[in-house]
Structure formats: structure tokens, C-alpha cells
C-alpha positions, -999 to +999 in steps of 0.1 A: +598+173-069+596+144-094+570+127-072+549+159-073+551+160-111+541+123-113+511+128-090+500+159-109+502+139-142+482+111-127+456+136-112+451+151-147+446+117-162+420+108-135+398+137-147+393+118-180+385+084-165+352+071-152+345+045-126+363+047-093+376+012-091+387+011-128+403+046-124+424+035-095+435+004-113+445+024-144+464+051-124+483+024-104+493+007-137+505+040-152+524+049-120+541+015-120+550+018-156+565+053-153+586+043-122+598+010-138+608+029-170+626+056-150+644+030-129+656+010-159+669+042-175+690+051-144+699+015-135+687+020-100+665+045-081+645+066-105+658+102-108+637+133-113+649+136-149+642+100-157+606+103-144+601+135-164+613+117-195+591+087-189+561+111-185+570+129-217+573+096-236+537+087-226+524+120-241+496+143-229+474+131-201+442+133-222+456+112-250+469+085-226+435+084-208+417+080-242+439+050-250+428+033-218+392+044-222+389+027-256+388-007-239+364+006-212+336+024-231+309+044-213+283+026-233+292-008-248+292-008-287+265-035-286+242-011-268+248+020-289+220+011-313+196+009-284+205+044-273+186+058-303+160+030-304+148+036-268+152+074-270+130+075-301+104+053-284+104+073-252+103+106-270+072+094-290+054+087-257+066+120-244+053+138-274+018+122-271+017+133-234+027+168-243-001+171-269-026+157-243-013+182-217-020+211-240-054+198-251-068+188-217-047+214-197-035+187-173-002+174-160+009+139-166+034+119-145+049+084-152+072+083-122+102+082-123+105+083-161+083+112-174+067+143-161+048+167-184+035+198-167+004+217-178+016+236-209+004+264-232+008+258-270+039+280-271+054+263-240+048+229-257+068+239-288+097+250-266+093+219-244+097+194-273+135+197-279+141+197-241+120+166-238+141+148-264+174+158-246+159+145-213+149+112-229+183+108-245+200+115-212+178+090-193+184+062-218+221+070-219+223+068-181+205+034-180+228+020-207+258+033-189+249+014-157+242-017-178+276-014-194+294-008-161+277-038-145+297-060-169+267-084-173+256-098-206+221-084-208+199-089-238+178-058-243+143-063-258+132-048-291+102-059-311+109-078-343+086-055-362+105-025-349+123-005-375+153+017-369+155+051-385+187+043-403+172+012-419+149+034-440+171+041-469+163+073-489+158+068-526+186+076-549+184+110-564+174+109-601+166+135-627+129+138-618+137+142-582+161+171-589+136+185-614+108+183-588+130+201-562+138+228-588+101+233-596+093+235-559+120+261-554+106+282-582+070+279-568+081+288-533+102+317-546+072+330-565+049+327-534+075+344-512+079+373-537+041+377-540+038+378-502+065+405-500+046+425-526+014+422-505+032+432-473+048+462-490+014+474-504-011+465-477+012+459-446-003+424-444-006+392-465-039+382-449-066+398-471-101+392-484-119+408-513-150+429-507-179+432-531-161+462-546-131+439-551-110+461-527-087+440-505-094+443-468-073+429-439-085+399-421-066+405-389-060+437-369-031+459-381-005+449-355-014+412-355-016+410-393+018+426-397+034+404-371+020+372-385+028+382-421+064+387-412+066+352-396+049+335-425+072+352-450+102+341-430+089+306-430+084+307-468+119+322-473+135+295-452+116+268-472+127+283-504+163+285-494+163+249-481+149+237-514+175+257-533+203+242-512+190+207-518+196+211-555+233+208-547+235+187-515+217+159-497+230+169-463+205+163-435+217+195-418+197+214-443+165+198-430+176+201-394+182+238-396+150+243-417+128+223-392+143+240-362+135+274-376+100+262-386+094+250-350+105+283-336+082+302-359+052+280-350+060+288-314+059+325-321+026+321-340+011+303-310+021+332-288-002+355-307-033+362-285-065+350-302-087+375-285-093+406-307-073+390-335-097+395-363-105+428-380-138+414-394-169+404-377-171+366-370-201+350-354-195+338-319-204+302-328-179+301-356-152+318-335-156+292-307-151+265-333-123+283-352-100+288-322-095+251-312-093+241-348-064+265-355-047+254-323-050+217-331-037+222-367-007+242-355+000+215-328-001+188-354+023+207-377+046+213-347+046+176-337+053+165-373+081+191-376+095+180-343+094+144-354+113+152-386+138+173-367+145+145-341+146+119-369+173+138-388+193+145-356+192+108-348+204+098-382+232+124-382+243+113-348+243+076-357+262+083-388+290+100-368+290+072-342+296+047-369+327+065-382 
């Protein structure tokens, strides 16, 4: 019975350990320690009660496994910095290929590192966060194998390369807070004005006729849908600026950029055909469509970059604790 309890305890510990050879070595060491302690307590053959007491003295299986794992990290501390260095570099390449895939409507393959399928603008916006997670996982896997190899490998990084955490944000001063307050006030005014237009005309996209009577630029359904999205975007920006008056937490920017990226994706889902309620010459329309698409993609890429940058900084900050 005691043997069954000991083996069950060791089995639970094994779930928290990596590396087959190291795991067996640690489990054998723990088994020997428990049996020796139980034997010394009884002065002879270890009894069931003595084994149970020895197990209880070592504590929960997860806590004990963590103590052993501290000396055997999944990724060596010397390589943790490269986790975000290489992830950022790989994601930058990934982002460029995503933009090219949307513009040229082609797939891109860099086997076995990257694969970017043909994407629509909306798919591209959703693909960006998943691409970052895939890049992070790939780099983490490579660094794991390097760590487990036990070899002293010097990883390359250009001398002119700059880490994200090396860019120190300026200290907040009066004029910085004042500027944020002014920005909050302006965004609040714009959001309120847009809400007024939406309540009165059911859209915020209007133009003035010769009689100075506002007319909608987009069709009723599309205009209402896009207006709601833009107002939400303005409201999120206003709230983020207001919160920044009291805190410098990067989570404010992370949440704000994530919502902005989602809204851009929803805007890109809007069909371009039969979008306008006014007559636009075919020549101008054929130029306007790719221009709007490129502008939205540039905004999406810039937002994604800021989002990933802040996530990396927050992650590195927690790793350093």
C-alpha cells in the first residue's frame, strides 16, 4: 500500500517535469530520499506510516517538482532575451508577407518557417495575432532545444539591433499630462458630435448640397453600420486617454489597440460594391477602392505593431520579476 502511494506521488511529480532522462534521474533521487528518510525513522525497513510521513514532509508534488525545475529551466536565462528579439524579427517578416499576400493575392512560403496563405483584408487582420503566437512558439521551441542540448551556443544579434525594452519612455511631466487632458477633451467632443449626427441623420458620413442640406455619402445600411464602428473607435480612444491621466499601465494601450484592430477588421468586411449613395465616376471609384484598402491595411499593421510591442514589453517585465 505504501509502495502504491509512493509510486502515485512520483507519477504526479513526473507530470510537471520535462526531459525523459532528467525526469527519471529526478524521480529516482526523490524515491531514494523518501525511502532513506522512512528507513531512518523506523530504524530498519521503512513502514507504510514512515513513507507517508516522508511524503508529507516533502510537500505537494507540484511544489517539489518546481524546486527541481528551477535548476533545469525550459529556456536558459541567457536565452530569454532572444525569445523576444527573434520573435519580433520573425513577426516583422511575417507582417510584410501578410501585406504582400493581400495586395498581390498570392501565397508565400518560406519552408519550414513561414507560410502565408492568400488572404482577404479582413482575414489578414485576424491572421496577425495568430501569426505572432506562431512565431513566438517557433522561437521558444528552438530555444528549448538549444537549452536542452547543454551546449554553450552564442546566438547572433546585430550590434545596431535595439531591444524594445531599451527604448525608455520619457518621464511624465506637466505638459504631457496637460496634452493628454486636451486630447481627451477633443476626442470627447468629437465622439459627442458623432453621436449627435447619428441620432439625427442615422449616419455620420454626410456632405452638404448646394442648399446646405446634409446628404448621406453611403447607403443607409452601410452608413449606419460604419458609423457605429467609428463611434465605438472614438469612444475607446477617449476612454483610453482618460485612463492615461491616472496611470501609465501598458495594458491600457494593449486593450485599446486590440479593440482598434478588431474594428478595422469589421470595417474591411464591409463590401465595397454599392457602398456609396452618391454617383462617383468609374475612374475615381477604381482608384478610390485600392487607396482605402491600402490606408486601412497600413493602419492595421501600425496598430498590430504597437499591440505586439506593448505585449512584449509587459511579458519581459513579468519575466524579469
